[in-house]
C-alpha positions in Angstrom: -60.5 -105.9 92.7 -59.2 -108.4 95.2 -59.9 -111.2 92.8 -58.0 -109.4 90.1 -55.0 -109.0 92.4 -55.1 -112.6 93.5 -55.2 -113.6 89.8 -52.2 -111.6 89.1 -50.3 -113.1 92.0 -51.2 -116.6 90.9 -49.9 -115.8 87.4 -46.7 -114.4 88.8 -46.3 -117.5 91.0 -46.8 -119.8 88.0 -44.3 -117.8 85.9 -41.7 -118.0 88.8 -42.3 -121.8 89.1 -41.8 -122.2 85.3 -38.6 -120.1 85.5 -37.3 -122.1 88.4 -38.1 -125.3 86.4 -36.2 -124.0 83.4 -33.2 -123.0 85.6 -33.1 -126.5 87.2 -33.2 -128.1 83.7 -30.0 -126.3 82.7 -26.9 -128.5 82.8 -23.3 -127.2 83.1 -20.3 -129.3 81.9 -17.1 -128.4 83.6 -14.1 -128.5 81.2 -10.4 -128.7 82.3 -7.6 -127.8 79.8 -4.0 -126.7 79.6 -5.1 -124.5 76.6 -5.7 -120.8 77.0 -7.2 -117.9 75.2 -4.6 -116.7 72.6 -3.7 -120.2 71.4 -5.8 -122.4 69.0 -7.2 -124.8 71.6 -8.4 -122.0 74.0 -9.6 -119.8 71.1 -11.6 -122.7 69.6 -13.2 -123.5 72.9 -14.2 -119.9 73.3 -15.2 -119.2 69.7 -16.8 -122.5 68.7 -17.3 -125.1 71.4 -19.1 -122.9 74.0 -21.2 -120.8 71.7 -22.3 -123.7 69.5 -23.4 -125.7 72.4 -25.4 -122.8 73.9 -27.0 -122.1 70.5 -28.0 -125.7 69.6 -29.3 -126.4 73.1 -31.0 -123.1 73.6 -28.9 -122.6 76.7 -30.0 -125.9 78.3 -26.5 -127.3 78.1 -23.5 -125.1 78.8 -19.7 -125.4 79.3 -17.8 -123.9 82.1 -14.1 -123.7 80.9 -11.1 -123.8 83.2 -8.0 -122.8 81.2 -4.3 -122.9 81.6 -4.0 -125.7 84.1 -6.2 -123.8 86.6 -7.9 -127.1 87.5 -5.5 -129.8 86.3 -2.8 -130.9 84.0 -3.5 -133.2 81.1 -3.3 -136.6 82.9 -4.9 -135.3 86.1 -7.8 -133.8 84.1 -8.6 -137.3 82.8 -8.4 -138.6 86.4 -10.7 -135.9 87.7 -13.2 -136.6 84.9 -13.2 -140.3 86.1 -13.9 -139.0 89.6 -16.8 -136.8 88.4 -15.0 -133.6 89.4 -15.3 -132.3 85.8 -16.8 -133.7 82.6 -14.8 -132.6 79.6 -11.0 -132.5 79.2 -8.3 -132.0 76.6 -4.9 -133.6 76.3 -2.3 -134.7 73.8 -3.0 -138.1 72.3 0.2 -139.3 74.0 -1.1 -138.4 77.5 -4.4 -140.1 76.7 -2.3 -143.2 76.7 -2.5 -143.2 80.5 -6.1 -144.5 80.0 -5.5 -146.9 77.1 -3.9 -147.4 73.7 -6.8 -146.5 71.5 -5.3 -143.2 70.3 -1.7 -144.4 70.2 -1.8 -144.7 66.4 -1.8 -140.9 66.1 1.6 -140.8 67.8 3.4 -143.2 65.4 6.2 -141.3 63.7 5.5 -140.8 60.0 1.9 -142.2 60.1 1.0 -138.9 58.4 2.8 -137.3 55.5 1.5 -133.7 55.9 -0.7 -131.6 58.1 -3.3 -131.7 55.3 -3.3 -135.5 55.3 -3.5 -135.7 59.0 -6.5 -133.3 59.2 -8.3 -135.0 56.3 -7.9 -138.6 57.4 -8.6 -137.9 61.1 -11.8 -135.9 60.1 -13.0 -138.5 57.6 -12.7 -141.7 59.5 -9.7 -142.4 61.7 -10.7 -140.3 64.8 -14.2 -141.7 64.8 -13.0 -145.3 64.5 -10.4 -144.9 67.3 -12.7 -142.9 69.5 -15.3 -145.7 69.4 -12.6 -148.0 70.8 -11.6 -145.4 73.4 -15.1 -145.2 74.8 -15.0 -148.9 75.8 -11.3 -149.2 76.6 -10.5 -146.0 78.4 -13.8 -144.9 80.1 -13.7 -141.7 78.1 -15.8 -140.8 75.1 -13.3 -139.1 72.7 -15.3 -136.5 70.8 -12.6 -135.3 68.3 -8.9 -135.5 67.6 -7.0 -132.5 66.3 -3.5 -131.0 65.9 -1.8 -128.6 68.3 1.2 -127.3 66.5 1.3 -129.6 63.5 4.5 -131.6 63.2 7.7 -131.5 65.2 10.7 -130.2 63.3 14.4 -130.2 64.1 16.1 -127.1 65.2 19.7 -126.8 66.3 22.5 -124.5 67.2 25.3 -126.5 65.7 24.9 -126.2 61.9 22.9 -127.4 58.8 21.4 -130.9 59.1 20.2 -132.6 55.9 20.4 -136.3 56.7 20.5 -138.3 60.0 24.3 -138.7 59.9 24.6 -135.0 60.3 23.3 -135.4 63.8 26.0 -137.9 64.8 27.2 -137.5 68.3 25.3 -134.2 69.0 23.5 -133.9 72.3 19.8 -133.6 71.5 17.1 -132.6 73.9 14.3 -135.1 74.3 11.1 -135.3 76.5 10.2 -138.4 78.4 8.5 -139.9 75.3 10.0 -143.3 74.5 9.2 -142.7 70.8 11.1 -139.4 70.7 14.1 -141.0 72.6 14.2 -143.8 70.1 14.0 -141.5 67.1 16.8 -139.2 68.2 19.0 -142.2 69.2 18.4 -143.9 65.8 19.2 -140.7 64.0 22.7 -140.8 65.6 22.4 -138.0 68.2 22.7 -138.5 72.0 19.3 -138.1 73.6 19.4 -135.9 76.6 16.2 -135.5 78.7 15.9 -131.8 79.4 13.4 -129.5 81.0 11.3 -127.4 78.6 11.6 -124.3 80.8 15.4 -124.4 80.7 15.7 -125.3 77.0 16.5 -121.8 75.7 19.4 -121.5 78.1 20.5 -125.0 77.4 20.8 -124.3 73.7 22.4 -121.0 74.3 25.2 -122.5 76.6 25.7 -125.6 74.5 24.4 -128.1 77.2 22.3 -129.4 74.3 22.7 -128.7 70.6 19.2 -129.3 69.3 15.6 -130.1 69.9 12.6 -131.7 68.1 9.6 -129.5 68.8 6.6 -128.3 66.8 7.4 -125.2 64.9 5.0 -122.7 66.6 6.2 -123.8 70.0 9.8 -123.2 68.9 8.7 -119.7 67.9 6.7 -119.0 71.1 9.8 -120.1 73.2 12.1 -118.1 70.9 14.3 -121.1 70.4 15.1 -119.9 66.9 17.1 -117.1 68.4 19.7 -119.6 69.8 19.1 -122.5 67.4 18.9 -121.0 63.9 19.3 -124.2 61.8 16.1 -126.0 60.9 15.3 -129.2 59.1 11.7 -129.9 58.0 11.5 -133.7 58.6 8.0 -133.9 60.1 7.4 -137.3 61.5 5.7 -136.8 64.9 2.3 -135.2 64.6 1.2 -133.2 67.6 -2.2 -134.9 68.1 -4.6 -133.7 70.8 -8.1 -134.8 71.8 -11.3 -133.6 73.5 -13.1 -136.2 75.7 -15.9 -136.5 78.2 -16.1 -139.1 81.0 -18.2 -142.0 79.7 -20.5 -142.4 82.8 -21.4 -138.7 82.5 -21.9 -139.0 78.8 -24.2 -142.0 79.2 -26.2 -140.0 81.7 -27.0 -137.4 79.1 -30.2 -137.7 77.0 -30.0 -138.6 73.3 -30.8 -135.0 72.5 -28.1 -133.7 74.8 -25.6 -136.1 73.3 -26.5 -134.7 69.9 -26.0 -131.2 71.0 -22.6 -132.0 72.5 -21.4 -133.8 69.4 -22.5 -130.9 67.2 -20.5 -128.5 69.3 -17.5 -130.8 69.3 -17.6 -131.0 65.5 -17.6 -127.2 65.4 -14.7 -127.1 67.8 -12.7 -129.6 65.7 -13.2 -127.6 62.6 -12.3 -124.3 64.3 -9.2 -125.6 66.1 -8.0 -127.2 62.8 -8.4 -123.8 61.0 -6.7 -121.9 63.8 -3.9 -124.4 64.2 -2.9 -124.3 60.6 -2.7 -120.5 60.8 -0.6 -120.8 63.9 1.8 -123.2 62.3 2.1 -121.0 59.2 2.7 -117.9 61.2 5.3 -119.6 63.4 7.2 -120.9 60.4 7.1 -117.6 58.5 8.5 -115.7 61.6 11.3 -118.3 62.1 12.3 -118.3 58.4 12.9 -114.5 58.6 15.9 -115.0 60.8 16.9 -118.7 60.3 20.4 -119.3 59.0 19.1 -122.5 57.3 15.7 -124.0 56.7 16.3 -127.3 54.9 13.6 -129.4 53.2 14.9 -133.0 52.5 14.1 -134.7 49.2 12.2 -138.0 49.1 15.4 -140.0 49.1 16.7 -138.2 52.2 13.2 -138.5 53.9 13.5 -142.3 53.5 16.6 -142.2 55.7 14.7 -140.2 58.3 11.8 -142.6 58.2 14.2 -145.5 58.6 15.0 -144.2 62.1 11.3 -144.5 63.0 11.1 -148.3 62.4 12.2 -149.2 65.9 9.6 -146.9 67.4 6.9 -148.7 65.4 8.3 -152.1 66.6 8.3 -150.9 70.2 4.7 -149.8 69.8 3.4 -153.1 68.4 0.3 -154.2 70.2 -0.9 -150.6 70.7 -2.2 -150.2 67.1 -4.0 -152.2 64.5 -1.6 -153.0 61.6 -4.5 -153.1 59.1 -5.7 -149.6 60.2 -2.1 -148.2 60.1 -1.6 -149.7 56.6 -4.9 -148.1 55.4 -3.7 -144.7 56.6 -0.4 -145.0 54.8 -1.9 -146.4 51.6 -4.4 -143.4 51.5 -1.3 -141.1 51.4 0.6 -143.2 48.8 3.4 -144.0 51.2 4.3 -147.3 49.5 8.0 -146.9 50.2 7.5 -146.6 54.0 5.0 -149.5 54.0 7.8 -151.6 52.4 10.2 -150.5 55.1 7.8 -151.4 57.9 6.9 -154.7 56.3 10.5 -155.7 56.0 11.0 -154.9 59.7 7.9 -156.8 60.8 6.0 -153.7 62.0 3.1 -154.2 59.6 
């Protein structure tokens, strides 16, 4: 009887030892993001990135998400990843520029003709190519590049805008982005750096007359209530990225790296799907009350693109002209290529 009891105790001890070993083998990757549940980035993390990683790894590799700037803002998330305080982080491709220029090509105005082209080319080859460069240049392994809000569009409180000359002399809100400042200035408006949180009031009181913001964000901030004139010019794509600190990535086994990349692919596909729905919903809601939603013809778009030439020239050295040319050629943008060549940007 005693021997049987001892045997049971030994089996139990062995099981506990195995359980403890399994628990110690589990790895948790901390993720910092400004995204949150209820918007495409947060929802894609919750619905695709986390469950896919748990599924393919059998629970051996997990993600601990920290949403809505609870840990860090975009740039500081990258810095914390470098310090080993977290592993994964998201940011705009523009803010990734604090760590290198490998993703700068995504921020070139009119590099993409449409959301469909941007999603297709990024998914097929461009993101993979630039992320390989990022791993060596920036100390971060970029796992996927995706959109957050599609393209920026013009909205204003002044009146219909069809061509750049219609913006002449108007005070236009801009961010700290040199590209945005150059675009607005070249289109004839007066660039005015203005805080996002105060923008509704600024448009309402006439401190600024317009803004250049991705459509769903205009809807979320209700800017269409005080700036009901819209022009669908596209131009600046709202690129974002998901990365992991390179030293922490290198410390993973080949199997773990495979699990993570599978989960990142699922995340990229999901966020792409959710983002398109978000853009379409935002545009539809705005169009219900907009006084004007103007879509320029190709001849007029050439005038808008002409305003982007200086931004490309200012960005020379941050992108490979051959890669940029390939992107434009795949979209049949021969006219814009000619404009860039004439200016010396390609």
